[in-house]
C-alpha positions, 0 to 999 in steps of 0.5 A, a space after each residue: 631233617 624229617 622225623 616219621 613219627 609213628 604215634 601220635 601225642 609224642 613229646 616235642 623234640 628240641 631239634 627238627 620238624 616232627 610229621 605227623 600221621 595226618 592225611 595232608 600233603 603228597 606221599 613221599 617215595 621211600 628207597 631203603 638202602 640195603 636189601 639185607 637182614 637190616 634192610 628187610 626189618 626197616 621195610 617192616 617197620 616202614 609198613 608198620 608205619 604207613 599201616 598208621 597213616 604215614 604219607 609214604 610209599 615203598 618205592 624199593 631198596 638200592 643194593 648192588 647184590 641183585 639176588 639180595 632178596 631171592 627166596 624172600 617175599 618182598 614187594 617192591 624189589 631192588 631198583 638199582 645200586 646206590 651208585 647208579 640211582 637217579 634221585 627223582 623228585 619226592 624221594 626220601 631214603 632210609 639207610 639200613 646198613 649195619 657197619 658204621 664204615 660201610 654206611 659212610 661209603 653209601 650214604 655220603 654217595 646219596 647225600 652228595 647228590 642231593 638225597 634226603 634222609 628221614 628219620 624212621 621211628 617205630 610206633 612202640 619206640 619211646 622218645 622222652 623229653 629234651 631228645 635231640 635227634 639228627 637225621 637219618 636215624 631209625 629207632 626200632 620196636 621197644 627201643 626207649 630214649 629217655 630224657 636229655 639225650 643227643 643222637 647224631 645223623 645216621 645213627 640206628 637203634 635196634 629193638 629193646 635197646 635203651 639210651 638213658 639219661 643224659 647219653 650222648 651217641 655220635 655219628 654213624 653209631 650202630 646199636 644193635 637189639 637189647 643194648 643198654 647205654 646207662 646214664 651220661 654214657 657216651 659213644 663216639 662217632 661210628 661205635 658199633 654195639 653188639 646185641 645184648 651190649 651194656 655201657 655202664 653209667 659215665 663211661 665213654 667209647 671212643 670214635 669207631 670202637 666196636 663192642 661185642 655182643 653180650 659185653 659189659 663195657 665198665 671202663 673207657 673204651 679208646 677209639 678204634 679198639 675191639 672189645 669183647 666180654 665181661 668185664 670188656 677187655 681188649 681183643 684187637 683194633 678196628 680201622 676207621 673209614 
């Protein structure tokens, strides 16, 4: 696992290697999986990393929608699909798909072919003490991971979202912008939080659950349940992959 670290002096994390923005070593070719809305955001955050000296060059996007960038000024462009892309020496990947079930479908194709995912941490993200990070993580601007937090593989955390002390975020989870995951709360594998969702302290959200935008979760959410509202109440179920 490799962290692309956007700031100097970041506290040492308990897992993985931190790659500082030195001038050493060859540049890696960054490929962004998905050229959709989140993919364009990831592009911006990666360019900000490069502006601060990250040894990256953005090679392009992988997306089956060949017109996904039509009308937008992005260079480079879509260079292939996940299914057909031939991984080359020096390639590294960032996944920018919002649906946790789609993450598994597409990212695993790259992993099974030997592709390597990096962690993309925005320069304005806060990563605190005793934070354990998996691989393939994205932390957006002004996101905050305070202390004694465990984050699994392929978790994305949007701008202005917070994971407080002693929280646990399962693999494949997707945290939208402005979410609050309060102390000792835990999210299972593949949880989706819509923008401005709030998880109160010590609450558990089960695997593959879906929490709608603006919801306040005050009691445990069972696996595969879709909730919405304040307080959040069940409105259906979500199929696990």
